[in-house]
C-alpha positions in Angstrom: 0.0 0.0 0.0 1.4 3.4 -0.9 1.5 6.2 1.5 -0.7 8.3 -0.8 -3.5 5.7 -0.4 -3.4 5.6 3.4 -5.9 7.7 5.3 -4.4 10.9 6.7 -3.8 11.5 10.4 -6.9 13.7 10.6 -9.2 11.1 9.1 -7.7 8.5 11.4 -8.1 10.7 14.4 -11.7 11.4 13.6 -12.4 7.7 13.1 -10.8 6.7 16.4 -12.6 9.5 18.3 -15.9 8.3 16.8 -15.3 4.7 17.9 -14.2 5.8 21.4 -17.2 8.1 21.6 -19.6 5.2 20.7 -18.0 3.1 23.5 -18.4 6.0 26.0 -22.1 6.4 25.0 -22.6 2.6 25.4 -21.0 2.7 28.9 -23.2 5.7 29.8 -26.3 3.8 28.6 -25.4 0.8 30.7 -24.4 2.6 33.9 -26.1 6.0 34.0 -29.4 5.9 32.1 -30.9 8.3 29.5 -29.4 11.6 30.7 -26.0 10.1 30.9 -26.2 8.6 27.4 -27.4 12.0 26.0 -24.6 13.8 27.8 -22.0 11.4 26.4 -23.4 11.6 23.0 -23.4 15.4 23.0 -19.9 15.5 24.4 -18.7 13.2 21.6 -20.4 15.3 19.0 -18.9 18.6 20.4 -15.4 17.1 20.4 -15.7 15.8 16.9 -17.1 19.0 15.5 -14.7 21.4 17.2 -11.6 19.3 16.7 -12.5 18.4 13.1 -13.0 22.0 12.1 -9.8 23.2 13.8 -7.6 20.3 12.5 -8.8 20.5 8.9 -8.4 24.3 8.9 -4.8 24.0 10.1 -4.1 21.2 7.6 -5.5 23.3 4.7 -3.4 26.4 5.7 -0.2 24.3 6.2 -0.6 23.0 2.6 -1.2 26.4 1.1 1.0 28.6 3.3 3.4 26.5 5.4 5.0 29.7 6.9 1.6 30.7 8.5 0.7 27.3 9.8 2.0 27.8 13.4 0.2 31.1 13.7 -3.0 29.6 12.4 -2.6 26.6 14.7 -2.3 28.8 17.8 -5.2 30.9 16.7 -7.3 27.8 16.0 -6.5 26.3 19.4 -7.6 29.6 21.1 -10.8 29.6 19.1 -11.5 26.0 19.9 -11.2 26.7 23.7 -13.4 29.8 23.3 -15.9 27.9 21.3 -16.0 25.1 23.9 -16.7 27.8 26.5 -19.5 29.3 24.5 -21.1 25.9 24.0 -20.9 25.1 27.7 -22.4 28.5 28.7 -25.1 28.1 26.1 -26.0 24.6 27.4 -26.0 25.9 31.0 -28.2 28.9 30.2 -30.6 26.8 28.1 -31.2 24.7 31.2 -30.4 21.4 29.6 -27.5 20.5 31.8 -28.5 18.2 34.7 -32.1 18.0 33.3 -31.6 16.3 29.9 -27.8 16.0 29.9 -25.6 14.6 32.6 -22.9 17.1 33.2 -20.3 14.5 34.3 -20.8 12.2 31.3 -20.7 15.3 29.0 -17.4 16.4 30.4 -16.0 12.9 30.6 -16.9 12.2 26.9 -15.2 15.4 25.9 -12.0 14.6 27.9 -11.9 11.0 26.6 -12.6 12.2 23.0 -9.9 14.9 23.2 -7.4 12.3 24.5 -8.4 9.8 21.8 -8.1 12.5 19.0 -4.8 13.8 20.2 -3.3 10.3 20.6 -4.5 9.0 17.3 -3.3 12.1 15.4 0.1 12.0 17.1 0.7 8.3 16.4 -0.5 8.6 12.8 1.6 11.8 12.2 4.7 10.1 13.6 4.2 7.1 11.4 3.4 9.1 8.2 6.1 8.9 5.5 6.6 12.5 4.5 9.5 13.0 2.0 11.9 15.7 3.2 13.3 16.3 -0.3 12.8 15.4 -3.9 14.8 12.7 -5.4 16.9 13.4 -8.6 14.3 11.7 -10.8 11.5 13.9 -9.5 11.1 17.4 -11.0 8.9 20.2 -9.7 7.1 22.7 -11.9 10.2 24.9 -12.0 12.6 22.1 -12.8 14.8 20.1 -10.5 14.9 21.3 -6.9 18.1 22.8 -5.5 18.2 20.0 -2.9 18.6 17.4 -5.7 21.3 19.4 -7.7 24.9 18.5 -7.2 27.1 21.1 -5.6 28.7 21.9 -9.0 25.4 23.1 -10.4 24.8 25.6 -7.6 22.9 23.4 -5.2 25.2 24.1 -2.3 25.3 27.6 -0.9 
């Protein structure tokens, strides 16, 4: 299997988080009842939506403008934390926490989901085969890259 046909770290992280979220919801159904199950389900969905949006946004920017990727990553992380705060305040003010959603299972599902997402993304990123340079046989749009040129052709500086 070629590295171009394997799922990316973000897709794998989303899949792992979904599976872990389903397991948390099942545990909530078996041990806590309806409010716990809804809390775990909402926590899993919140984690998937917020982390998917942030991770795919940073991935898109890193492909288009690699120089700006760290700045966008830091801004995205800040926005994710603020969005999570807004969601919690909204759920609290709507009065659905503790009535329809178990607060403990909601928070627990988010924590477990974040840990699953982060672990899966780190492991998949560490195992990804990303070429650091072009080989002499590969040519970019502008011709052979400087990394592939011998020193006599001006590749060394």
